[in-house]
C-alpha positions in Angstrom: 0.2 -12.9 -30.0 -1.4 -12.9 -26.5 -4.7 -14.1 -27.8 -6.9 -15.0 -24.9 -10.0 -16.2 -26.6 -12.2 -13.1 -26.1 -15.0 -13.2 -28.8 -14.1 -9.8 -30.1 -10.6 -11.0 -31.2 -12.2 -13.2 -33.9 -14.2 -10.2 -35.2 -11.7 -7.3 -35.1 -8.8 -9.4 -36.4 -10.8 -10.9 -39.3 -9.7 -10.3 -42.9 -11.9 -7.6 -44.5 -12.3 -5.6 -41.2 -10.9 -2.1 -41.2 -8.3 -2.9 -38.5 -7.0 -6.0 -40.3 -6.8 -4.2 -43.6 -4.8 -1.4 -42.0 -2.2 -3.5 -40.3 -3.8 -3.4 -36.8 -4.0 -6.6 -34.7 -5.7 -6.6 -31.3 -3.7 -9.0 -29.2 -5.4 -9.0 -25.8 -8.9 -8.2 -24.6 -10.0 -8.7 -21.0 -12.3 -6.8 -18.7 -10.7 -3.4 -18.3 -7.8 -3.9 -20.7 -7.0 -4.2 -24.3 -3.7 -4.3 -26.2 -2.9 -4.2 -29.9 -0.2 -3.5 -32.5 0.1 -1.6 -35.7 2.4 -3.6 -38.1 3.6 -0.6 -40.0 3.8 -0.9 -43.7 4.1 1.4 -46.7 0.5 2.5 -46.3 1.1 3.6 -42.7 3.7 6.3 -43.4 3.5 10.0 -44.2 5.6 11.7 -46.9 8.4 12.1 -44.3 8.7 8.3 -43.7 7.1 8.6 -40.2 3.9 6.8 -39.1 1.0 8.9 -40.2 -1.0 10.4 -37.3 -4.2 8.9 -38.8 -2.7 5.4 -38.5 -1.8 6.0 -34.9 -5.3 7.3 -34.2 -6.8 4.3 -35.9 -4.8 2.0 -33.7 -5.8 3.9 -30.5 -9.5 4.0 -31.5 -9.6 0.3 -32.4 -7.8 -0.9 -29.2 -9.7 1.7 -27.1 -13.0 0.4 -28.5 -12.1 -3.1 -27.6 -11.4 -2.0 -24.0 -14.7 -0.3 -23.8 -16.5 -3.4 -25.2 -14.5 -5.8 -23.0 -17.3 -6.4 -20.6 -19.8 -7.5 -23.3 -21.5 -4.3 -24.6 -21.0 -2.9 -28.1 -19.9 0.6 -28.7 -19.2 3.4 -31.2 -16.8 6.3 -30.8 -18.4 9.5 -29.6 -15.3 11.7 -29.1 -11.6 11.4 -29.1 -8.5 13.5 -28.5 -4.9 12.5 -29.4 -1.6 13.9 -28.2 1.2 13.1 -30.6 4.4 13.3 -28.5 7.2 12.3 -30.9 7.6 11.0 -34.4 7.3 7.3 -34.8 8.7 4.7 -37.2 8.2 0.9 -37.2 5.7 -1.1 -35.4 3.6 0.6 -32.6 2.0 -0.9 -29.6 -1.2 0.3 -27.8 -2.5 -0.3 -24.4 -6.0 0.8 -23.4 -7.4 1.1 -19.9 -10.7 2.5 -18.7 -11.2 5.8 -16.9 -14.9 4.8 -16.7 -16.8 1.9 -18.0 -20.5 2.7 -18.0 -23.7 1.4 -19.5 -24.3 4.5 -21.6 -20.8 6.1 -21.9 -17.3 4.8 -21.4 -14.1 6.7 -21.3 -10.8 5.0 -22.2 -7.2 6.1 -22.0 -4.7 4.9 -24.6 -0.9 4.9 -24.6 1.0 4.1 -27.8 4.7 3.1 -27.6 7.3 2.2 -30.2 9.7 -0.8 -30.3 12.1 1.0 -27.9 9.3 1.4 -25.3 9.1 5.2 -25.8 5.6 6.8 -25.6 4.8 8.3 -29.0 1.2 9.3 -28.4 -1.6 9.2 -25.9 -5.3 9.5 -26.4 -8.6 9.7 -24.6 -11.7 8.2 -26.2 -15.4 8.4 -25.3 -17.7 5.6 -26.5 -21.5 5.4 -26.7 -22.3 2.0 -25.2 -25.2 -0.3 -26.4 -26.4 -3.8 -26.1 -24.7 -6.2 -28.4 -26.3 -6.3 -31.9 -27.7 -9.8 -31.4 -29.6 -8.6 -28.2 -30.9 -5.3 -29.5 -33.6 -6.7 -31.8 
């Protein structure tokens, strides 16, 4: 794991969190970049034995949100689009980079690759940005 000590890593990778419970681990968060992995298990596959599109979208949304929040704000997803380019099996890796990091809206591009380095999906996510919870009271 590339863990770099960003405070979000301790939150998103904590047991009980959606990402953790669904086999997603965020491995890197720094300003303008986030990376993560989906450790594919029996709950990640569709009836054809391929990684379910919802599992891929959850990986992209999680890692994309960490990228959007990488500079200290909190966020929630406002909109997303996914392009599923090829069937996937096994662990998947996501890299998220910003198209725009803003104080109200951020737009993040995600690229999901398989263990062979082939791109299996891409996505674009728009996030509503807010002050961190501890500062908004």
